[in-house]
TORRO-209341 format. One record per atom (N, C-alpha, C): residue number from 0; residue in one letter; atom name; x, y, z. Coordinates in nm, 3 decimals. Atoms other than C-alpha are relative to their C-alpha. Example, Ala and Ser with C-alpha at 12.3 -4.5 7.8 and 13.67 -1.06 7.14 Angstrom:
! residues 2
<num 0 residuo A atomo N x 0.089 y -0.119 z 0.000>
<num 0 residuo A atomo CA x 1.230 y -0.450 z 0.780>
<num 0 residuo A atomo C x 0.090 y 0.120 z 0.000>
<num 1 residuo S atomo N x -0.082 y -0.119 z -0.006>
<num 1 residuo S atomo CA x 1.367 y -0.106 z 0.714>
<num 1 residuo S atomo C x -0.077 y 0.109 z 0.073>
END
This chain:
! residues 103
<num 0 residuo M atomo N x -0.035 y -0.071 z 0.108>
<num 0 residuo M atomo CA x -2.854 y -1.999 z 0.637>
<num 0 residuo M atomo C x -0.060 y 0.023 z -0.042>
<num 1 residuo H atomo N x 0.142 y -0.098 z 0.046>
<num 1 residuo H atomo CA x -3.190 y -1.911 z 0.466>
<num 1 residuo H atomo C x -0.011 y 0.008 z 0.157>
<num 2 residuo N atomo N x 0.114 y -0.038 z -0.088>
<num 2 residuo N atomo CA x -3.348 y -1.989 z 0.783>
<num 2 residuo N atomo C x 0.048 y 0.050 z 0.133>
<num 3 residuo G atomo N x -0.108 y -0.013 z -0.153>
<num 3 residuo G atomo CA x -3.044 y -1.868 z 1.064>
<num 3 residuo G atomo C x -0.006 y -0.104 z -0.006>
<num 4 residuo Y atomo N x -0.010 y 0.100 z -0.062>
<num 4 residuo Y atomo CA x -2.987 y -2.224 z 1.132>
<num 4 residuo Y atomo C x 0.168 y 0.003 z -0.003>
<num 5 residuo L atomo N x -0.150 y -0.026 z 0.026>
<num 5 residuo L atomo CA x -2.591 y -2.183 z 1.021>
<num 5 residuo L atomo C x -0.006 y 0.152 z 0.035>
<num 6 residuo L atomo N x -0.036 y -0.177 z -0.046>
<num 6 residuo L atomo CA x -2.453 y -1.848 z 1.117>
<num 6 residuo L atomo C x 0.090 y 0.049 z -0.020>
<num 7 residuo S atomo N x -0.158 y -0.068 z 0.018>
<num 7 residuo S atomo CA x -2.060 y -1.804 z 1.025>
<num 7 residuo S atomo C x -0.037 y -0.122 z -0.156>
<num 8 residuo L atomo N x -0.030 y 0.057 z 0.102>
<num 8 residuo L atomo CA x -1.938 y -1.861 z 0.686>
<num 8 residuo L atomo C x 0.051 y -0.153 z -0.019>
<num 9 residuo K atomo N x -0.065 y 0.051 z -0.050>
<num 9 residuo K atomo CA x -1.729 y -2.107 z 0.856>
<num 9 residuo K atomo C x -0.121 y -0.178 z 0.007>
<num 10 residuo E atomo N x 0.138 y 0.070 z -0.012>
<num 10 residuo E atomo CA x -2.081 y -2.307 z 0.947>
<num 10 residuo E atomo C x 0.020 y -0.046 z -0.157>
<num 11 residuo V atomo N x -0.026 y -0.052 z 0.105>
<num 11 residuo V atomo CA x -2.136 y -2.284 z 0.576>
<num 11 residuo V atomo C x 0.064 y -0.148 z -0.050>
<num 12 residuo V atomo N x -0.071 y 0.124 z 0.091>
<num 12 residuo V atomo CA x -1.855 y -2.524 z 0.429>
<num 12 residuo V atomo C x -0.008 y -0.056 z 0.087>
<num 13 residuo H atomo N x 0.010 y 0.119 z -0.130>
<num 13 residuo H atomo CA x -1.825 y -2.756 z 0.706>
<num 13 residuo H atomo C x -0.201 y -0.100 z -0.044>
<num 14 residuo F atomo N x 0.136 y 0.083 z 0.077>
<num 14 residuo F atomo CA x -2.245 y -2.821 z 0.582>
<num 14 residuo F atomo C x 0.015 y -0.049 z -0.151>
<num 15 residuo Y atomo N x -0.017 y 0.042 z 0.150>
<num 15 residuo Y atomo CA x -2.199 y -2.824 z 0.257>
<num 15 residuo Y atomo C x 0.091 y -0.130 z -0.058>
<num 16 residuo N atomo N x -0.146 y 0.119 z -0.012>
<num 16 residuo N atomo CA x -1.855 y -3.075 z 0.315>
<num 16 residuo N atomo C x 0.004 y -0.089 z 0.077>
<num 17 residuo T atomo N x -0.010 y 0.103 z -0.036>
<num 17 residuo T atomo CA x -1.986 y -3.295 z 0.555>
<num 17 residuo T atomo C x -0.174 y -0.100 z -0.006>
<num 18 residuo R atomo N x 0.169 y 0.017 z 0.037>
<num 18 residuo R atomo CA x -2.420 y -3.247 z 0.473>
<num 18 residuo R atomo C x -0.010 y -0.160 z 0.011>
<num 19 residuo D atomo N x 0.046 y 0.095 z 0.080>
<num 19 residuo D atomo CA x -2.440 y -3.627 z 0.366>
<num 19 residuo D atomo C x 0.130 y -0.104 z 0.034>
<num 20 residuo V atomo N x -0.087 y 0.109 z -0.087>
<num 20 residuo V atomo CA x -2.130 y -3.813 z 0.572>
<num 20 residuo V atomo C x -0.049 y -0.014 z 0.119>
<num 21 residuo F atomo N x 0.016 y -0.069 z -0.175>
<num 21 residuo F atomo CA x -2.301 y -3.713 z 0.927>
<num 21 residuo F atomo C x -0.159 y 0.054 z -0.044>
<num 22 residuo P atomo N x 0.158 y -0.066 z 0.004>
<num 22 residuo P atomo CA x -2.707 y -3.703 z 0.823>
<num 22 residuo P atomo C x -0.023 y -0.102 z 0.117>
<num 23 residuo Q atomo N x -0.013 y 0.086 z -0.078>
<num 23 residuo Q atomo CA x -2.859 y -3.824 z 1.114>
<num 23 residuo Q atomo C x -0.264 y 0.001 z -0.049>
<num 24 residuo P atomo N x 0.078 y 0.028 z -0.014>
<num 24 residuo P atomo CA x -3.235 y -3.887 z 1.155>
<num 24 residuo P atomo C x -0.112 y 0.050 z 0.096>
<num 25 residuo V atomo N x 0.005 y -0.017 z -0.127>
<num 25 residuo V atomo CA x -3.327 y -3.653 z 1.402>
<num 25 residuo V atomo C x 0.004 y 0.164 z -0.056>
<num 26 residuo L atomo N x 0.008 y -0.163 z -0.029>
<num 26 residuo L atomo CA x -3.448 y -3.307 z 1.498>
<num 26 residuo L atomo C x 0.083 y 0.060 z 0.042>
<num 27 residuo S atomo N x -0.029 y -0.079 z -0.084>
<num 27 residuo S atomo CA x -3.261 y -2.976 z 1.577>
<num 27 residuo S atomo C x 0.013 y -0.059 z 0.171>
<num 28 residuo G atomo N x 0.040 y 0.037 z -0.127>
<num 28 residuo G atomo CA x -3.126 y -3.067 z 1.914>
<num 28 residuo G atomo C x -0.032 y -0.097 z 0.031>
<num 29 residuo H atomo N x 0.028 y 0.173 z 0.038>
<num 29 residuo H atomo CA x -3.170 y -3.425 z 1.883>
<num 29 residuo H atomo C x 0.099 y -0.075 z -0.019>
<num 30 residuo C atomo N x -0.151 y 0.098 z 0.054>
<num 30 residuo C atomo CA x -2.836 y -3.523 z 1.811>
<num 30 residuo C atomo C x -0.024 y -0.128 z 0.083>
<num 31 residuo P atomo N x -0.022 y 0.105 z -0.083>
<num 31 residuo P atomo CA x -2.792 y -3.877 z 1.937>
<num 31 residuo P atomo C x 0.168 y 0.006 z 0.100>
<num 32 residuo A atomo N x -0.128 y -0.040 z -0.127>
<num 32 residuo A atomo CA x -2.497 y -3.893 z 2.286>
<num 32 residuo A atomo C x 0.120 y -0.081 z -0.125>
<num 33 residuo G atomo N x -0.166 y 0.001 z 0.025>
<num 33 residuo G atomo CA x -2.145 y -3.864 z 2.158>
<num 33 residuo G atomo C x 0.010 y 0.092 z -0.161>
<num 34 residuo T atomo N x -0.063 y -0.118 z 0.091>
<num 34 residuo T atomo CA x -2.194 y -3.611 z 1.837>
<num 34 residuo T atomo C x -0.033 y 0.092 z 0.005>
<num 35 residuo V atomo N x 0.015 y -0.128 z -0.081>
<num 35 residuo V atomo CA x -2.233 y -3.309 z 1.833>
<num 35 residuo V atomo C x -0.048 y 0.089 z -0.144>
<num 36 residuo E atomo N x 0.012 y -0.035 z 0.063>
<num 36 residuo E atomo CA x -2.405 y -3.124 z 1.665>
<num 36 residuo E atomo C x -0.009 y 0.136 z -0.125>
<num 37 residuo K atomo N x -0.071 y -0.060 z 0.133>
<num 37 residuo K atomo CA x -2.357 y -2.892 z 1.292>
<num 37 residuo K atomo C x 0.166 y -0.032 z 0.004>
<num 38 residuo V atomo N x -0.133 y 0.086 z 0.044>
<num 38 residuo V atomo CA x -2.006 y -3.100 z 1.338>
<num 38 residuo V atomo C x 0.003 y -0.111 z -0.042>
<num 39 residuo T atomo N x -0.016 y 0.112 z -0.002>
<num 39 residuo T atomo CA x -2.078 y -3.452 z 1.387>
<num 39 residuo T atomo C x -0.136 y -0.108 z -0.040>
<num 40 residuo C atomo N x 0.199 y 0.020 z 0.025>
<num 40 residuo C atomo CA x -2.473 y -3.446 z 1.327>
<num 40 residuo C atomo C x -0.041 y 0.116 z -0.109>
<num 41 residuo W atomo N x 0.062 y -0.102 z 0.015>
<num 41 residuo W atomo CA x -2.658 y -3.295 z 1.091>
<num 41 residuo W atomo C x -0.143 y -0.046 z 0.014>
<num 42 residuo P atomo N x 0.146 y 0.029 z -0.025>
<num 42 residuo P atomo CA x -3.038 y -3.287 z 1.141>
<num 42 residuo P atomo C x -0.072 y 0.018 z -0.127>
<num 43 residuo M atomo N x 0.111 y 0.027 z 0.106>
<num 43 residuo M atomo CA x -3.309 y -3.385 z 0.903>
<num 43 residuo M atomo C x -0.010 y 0.177 z -0.032>
<num 44 residuo P atomo N x 0.040 y -0.118 z 0.096>
<num 44 residuo P atomo CA x -3.439 y -3.079 z 0.623>
<num 44 residuo P atomo C x -0.105 y 0.048 z 0.080>
<num 45 residuo E atomo N x 0.105 y -0.034 z 0.036>
<num 45 residuo E atomo CA x -3.680 y -2.853 z 0.752>
<num 45 residuo E atomo C x -0.135 y -0.074 z -0.102>
<num 46 residuo D atomo N x 0.082 y 0.012 z 0.107>
<num 46 residuo D atomo CA x -3.852 y -2.970 z 0.426>
<num 46 residuo D atomo C x 0.133 y -0.068 z -0.125>
<num 47 residuo P atomo N x -0.079 y 0.154 z 0.092>
<num 47 residuo P atomo CA x -3.669 y -3.265 z 0.242>
<num 47 residuo P atomo C x -0.039 y 0.064 z -0.192>
<num 48 residuo N atomo N x 0.009 y -0.062 z 0.156>
<num 48 residuo N atomo CA x -3.850 y -3.058 z -0.136>
<num 48 residuo N atomo C x 0.102 y 0.094 z -0.004>
<num 49 residuo N atomo N x -0.069 y 0.004 z -0.017>
<num 49 residuo N atomo CA x -3.597 y -2.840 z -0.073>
<num 49 residuo N atomo C x 0.182 y 0.024 z -0.018>
<num 50 residuo E atomo N x -0.074 y 0.030 z -0.030>
<num 50 residuo E atomo CA x -3.294 y -3.035 z -0.033>
<num 50 residuo E atomo C x 0.102 y 0.009 z -0.118>
<num 51 residuo N atomo N x -0.104 y 0.019 z 0.113>
<num 51 residuo N atomo CA x -3.006 y -2.964 z -0.290>
<num 51 residuo N atomo C x 0.055 y -0.132 z -0.025>
<num 52 residuo M atomo N x -0.055 y 0.162 z 0.006>
<num 52 residuo M atomo CA x -2.890 y -3.317 z -0.431>
<num 52 residuo M atomo C x 0.139 y -0.028 z -0.018>
<num 53 residuo T atomo N x -0.054 y 0.037 z 0.061>
<num 53 residuo T atomo CA x -2.543 y -3.199 z -0.579>
<num 53 residuo T atomo C x 0.137 y 0.017 z 0.104>
<num 54 residuo I atomo N x -0.117 y -0.022 z -0.127>
<num 54 residuo I atomo CA x -2.334 y -3.087 z -0.284>
<num 54 residuo I atomo C x -0.026 y -0.132 z 0.121>
<num 55 residuo G atomo N x 0.000 y 0.087 z -0.126>
<num 55 residuo G atomo CA x -2.277 y -3.269 z 0.044>
<num 55 residuo G atomo C x 0.050 y -0.063 z 0.092>
<num 56 residuo R atomo N x -0.125 y 0.075 z 0.052>
<num 56 residuo R atomo CA x -1.989 y -3.467 z -0.002>
<num 56 residuo R atomo C x 0.128 y 0.040 z -0.051>
<num 57 residuo L atomo N x -0.159 y -0.082 z 0.082>
<num 57 residuo L atomo CA x -1.665 y -3.247 z -0.098>
<num 57 residuo L atomo C x 0.106 y -0.053 z 0.005>
<num 58 residuo G atomo N x -0.163 y 0.061 z -0.017>
<num 58 residuo G atomo CA x -1.401 y -3.412 z 0.073>
<num 58 residuo G atomo C x 0.129 y 0.052 z 0.107>
<num 59 residuo L atomo N x -0.121 y -0.122 z -0.045>
<num 59 residuo L atomo CA x -1.251 y -3.129 z 0.205>
<num 59 residuo L atomo C x 0.068 y -0.093 z 0.102>
<num 60 residuo T atomo N x -0.105 y 0.033 z -0.136>
<num 60 residuo T atomo CA x -0.987 y -3.178 z 0.491>
<num 60 residuo T atomo C x -0.086 y 0.112 z 0.119>
<num 61 residuo P atomo N x -0.024 y -0.089 z -0.141>
<num 61 residuo P atomo CA x -0.980 y -2.937 z 0.857>
<num 61 residuo P atomo C x 0.004 y 0.133 z -0.144>
<num 62 residuo A atomo N x -0.102 y -0.142 z 0.072>
<num 62 residuo A atomo CA x -0.719 y -2.715 z 0.666>
<num 62 residuo A atomo C x -0.055 y 0.043 z -0.144>
<num 63 residuo E atomo N x 0.139 y -0.049 z 0.128>
<num 63 residuo E atomo CA x -0.929 y -2.715 z 0.311>
<num 63 residuo E atomo C x -0.157 y 0.110 z -0.001>
<num 64 residuo E atomo N x 0.130 y -0.081 z 0.044>
<num 64 residuo E atomo CA x -1.246 y -2.587 z 0.423>
<num 64 residuo E atomo C x 0.055 y 0.157 z 0.107>
<num 65 residuo D atomo N x -0.016 y -0.123 z -0.072>
<num 65 residuo D atomo CA x -1.071 y -2.339 z 0.684>
<num 65 residuo D atomo C x 0.102 y 0.097 z -0.151>
<num 66 residuo A atomo N x -0.056 y 0.011 z 0.087>
<num 66 residuo A atomo CA x -0.875 y -2.266 z 0.323>
<num 66 residuo A atomo C x -0.079 y 0.107 z -0.089>
<num 67 residuo L atomo N x 0.102 y 0.037 z -0.007>
<num 67 residuo L atomo CA x -1.191 y -2.212 z 0.177>
<num 67 residuo L atomo C x -0.129 y 0.127 z 0.000>
<num 68 residuo V atomo N x 0.053 y -0.118 z -0.081>
<num 68 residuo V atomo CA x -1.362 y -1.966 z 0.409>
<num 68 residuo V atomo C x 0.134 y 0.160 z -0.005>
<num 69 residuo A atomo N x -0.005 y -0.060 z -0.016>
<num 69 residuo A atomo CA x -1.076 y -1.783 z 0.387>
<num 69 residuo A atomo C x 0.001 y 0.118 z -0.169>
<num 70 residuo F atomo N x -0.052 y -0.063 z 0.181>
<num 70 residuo F atomo CA x -1.007 y -1.686 z -0.001>
<num 70 residuo F atomo C x -0.191 y 0.091 z 0.001>
<num 71 residuo L atomo N x 0.186 y -0.052 z 0.041>
<num 71 residuo L atomo CA x -1.487 y -1.673 z 0.027>
<num 71 residuo L atomo C x 0.031 y 0.120 z 0.071>
<num 72 residuo E atomo N x -0.036 y -0.126 z -0.094>
<num 72 residuo E atomo CA x -1.375 y -1.368 z 0.293>
<num 72 residuo E atomo C x 0.022 y 0.086 z -0.097>
<num 73 residuo T atomo N x -0.089 y -0.063 z -0.004>
<num 73 residuo T atomo CA x -1.171 y -1.231 z 0.051>
<num 73 residuo T atomo C x -0.065 y 0.107 z -0.122>
<num 74 residuo L atomo N x 0.099 y -0.022 z 0.113>
<num 74 residuo L atomo CA x -1.476 y -1.167 z -0.217>
<num 74 residuo L atomo C x -0.084 y 0.065 z 0.087>
<num 75 residuo T atomo N x 0.064 y -0.038 z -0.028>
<num 75 residuo T atomo CA x -1.597 y -0.908 z -0.104>
<num 75 residuo T atomo C x -0.024 y 0.214 z -0.038>
<num 76 residuo D atomo N x -0.027 y -0.107 z 0.040>
<num 76 residuo D atomo CA x -1.690 y -0.493 z -0.210>
<num 76 residuo D atomo C x -0.019 y 0.088 z 0.153>
<num 77 residuo G atomo N x 0.018 y -0.088 z -0.128>
<num 77 residuo G atomo CA x -1.618 y -0.323 z 0.137>
<num 77 residuo G atomo C x -0.085 y 0.069 z 0.047>
<num 78 residuo F atomo N x 0.166 y -0.044 z -0.096>
<num 78 residuo F atomo CA x -1.974 y -0.205 z 0.230>
<num 78 residuo F atomo C x -0.024 y -0.033 z 0.130>
<num 79 residuo V atomo N x 0.039 y -0.031 z -0.116>
<num 79 residuo V atomo CA x -2.011 y -0.160 z 0.532>
<num 79 residuo V atomo C x -0.101 y 0.075 z 0.071>
<num 80 residuo K atomo N x 0.107 y -0.114 z -0.097>
<num 80 residuo K atomo CA x -2.356 y -0.066 z 0.715>
<num 80 residuo K atomo C x 0.036 y 0.049 z 0.118>
<num 81 residuo P atomo N x 0.089 y -0.127 z -0.081>
<num 81 residuo P atomo CA x -2.372 y 0.224 z 0.894>
<num 81 residuo P atomo C x -0.064 y -0.049 z 0.127>
<num 82 residuo S atomo N x 0.066 y -0.001 z -0.108>
<num 82 residuo S atomo CA x -2.483 y 0.195 z 1.228>
<num 82 residuo S atomo C x -0.034 y 0.146 z 0.075>
<num 83 residuo A atomo N x 0.026 y -0.081 z 0.001>
<num 83 residuo A atomo CA x -2.655 y 0.428 z 1.406>
<num 83 residuo A atomo C x 0.088 y 0.082 z 0.111>
<num 84 residuo A atomo N x -0.055 y -0.121 z -0.132>
<num 84 residuo A atomo CA x -2.456 y 0.538 z 1.697>
<num 84 residuo A atomo C x 0.147 y 0.027 z -0.108>
<num 85 residuo S atomo N x -0.118 y 0.014 z 0.032>
<num 85 residuo S atomo CA x -2.162 y 0.538 z 1.403>
<num 85 residuo S atomo C x -0.065 y 0.113 z -0.114>
<num 86 residuo A atomo N x 0.049 y -0.143 z 0.133>
<num 86 residuo A atomo CA x -2.393 y 0.790 z 1.188>
<num 86 residuo A atomo C x -0.008 y 0.160 z 0.033>
<num 87 residuo S atomo N x 0.023 y -0.143 z -0.045>
<num 87 residuo S atomo CA x -2.430 y 1.042 z 1.488>
<num 87 residuo S atomo C x 0.119 y 0.016 z 0.049>
<num 88 residuo S atomo N x -0.138 y -0.003 z -0.058>
<num 88 residuo S atomo CA x -2.069 y 0.998 z 1.622>
<num 88 residuo S atomo C x 0.124 y 0.140 z -0.019>
<num 89 residuo P atomo N x -0.047 y -0.141 z 0.007>
<num 89 residuo P atomo CA x -1.856 y 1.328 z 1.586>
<num 89 residuo P atomo C x 0.131 y -0.012 z -0.096>
<num 90 residuo A atomo N x -0.053 y -0.037 z 0.114>
<num 90 residuo A atomo CA x -1.663 y 1.247 z 1.377>
<num 90 residuo A atomo C x -0.055 y -0.040 z -0.144>
<num 91 residuo S atomo N x 0.131 y -0.040 z 0.091>
<num 91 residuo S atomo CA x -1.903 y 1.111 z 1.114>
<num 91 residuo S atomo C x -0.001 y 0.134 z -0.056>
<num 92 residuo L atomo N x 0.034 y -0.106 z -0.009>
<num 92 residuo L atomo CA x -2.047 y 1.477 z 1.180>
<num 92 residuo L atomo C x 0.112 y 0.090 z -0.058>
<num 93 residuo A atomo N x -0.107 y -0.101 z 0.059>
<num 93 residuo A atomo CA x -1.696 y 1.611 z 1.085>
<num 93 residuo A atomo C x -0.003 y 0.010 z -0.147>
<num 94 residuo R atomo N x -0.033 y 0.040 z 0.125>
<num 94 residuo R atomo CA x -1.680 y 1.444 z 0.723>
<num 94 residuo R atomo C x -0.171 y 0.092 z -0.119>
<num 95 residuo K atomo N x 0.086 y -0.083 z 0.097>
<num 95 residuo K atomo CA x -1.994 y 1.637 z 0.614>
<num 95 residuo K atomo C x -0.034 y 0.118 z -0.031>
<num 96 residuo P atomo N x -0.090 y -0.156 z 0.056>
<num 96 residuo P atomo CA x -1.981 y 1.931 z 0.425>
<num 96 residuo P atomo C x -0.032 y 0.086 z 0.094>
<num 97 residuo A atomo N x 0.204 y -0.120 z -0.031>
<num 97 residuo A atomo CA x -2.121 y 2.265 z 0.606>
<num 97 residuo A atomo C x -0.059 y 0.042 z -0.125>
<num 98 residuo T atomo N x 0.075 y -0.014 z 0.117>
<num 98 residuo T atomo CA x -2.324 y 2.455 z 0.404>
<num 98 residuo T atomo C x 0.052 y 0.108 z 0.050>
<num 99 residuo A atomo N x -0.010 y -0.167 z -0.070>
<num 99 residuo A atomo CA x -2.308 y 2.844 z 0.382>
<num 99 residuo A atomo C x -0.099 y 0.032 z 0.069>
<num 100 residuo P atomo N x 0.096 y -0.026 z -0.087>
<num 100 residuo P atomo CA x -2.487 y 3.040 z 0.581>
<num 100 residuo P atomo C x -0.118 y 0.087 z -0.056>
<num 101 residuo K atomo N x 0.128 y -0.119 z 0.108>
<num 101 residuo K atomo CA x -2.819 y 3.245 z 0.365>
<num 101 residuo K atomo C x -0.026 y 0.128 z 0.051>
<num 102 residuo R atomo N x 0.038 y -0.083 z -0.028>
<num 102 residuo R atomo CA x -2.832 y 3.524 z 0.338>
<num 102 residuo R atomo C x -0.129 y 0.078 z -0.054>
END
């Protein structure tokens, strides 16, 4: 999320649903055998003073997590940041208005 640890909306929703269900007093990369980091093991926060204590055990099923992600993905304005490649493509050049020659 804020530090790049969670890479997808699905991971963020799963984190907020299970953070307090599967907490471990370990650092990232050191979850106990039989657990999977970001699935059944959440390492300690980097800074416990910033931990949000109002969420963390939502009780959602995997299907409900997926439904929430699907809903959240509909909340977009449609903006897509153009890449350098698309900005110089022939298709994007064709959309630019032609300028009249100077006389």
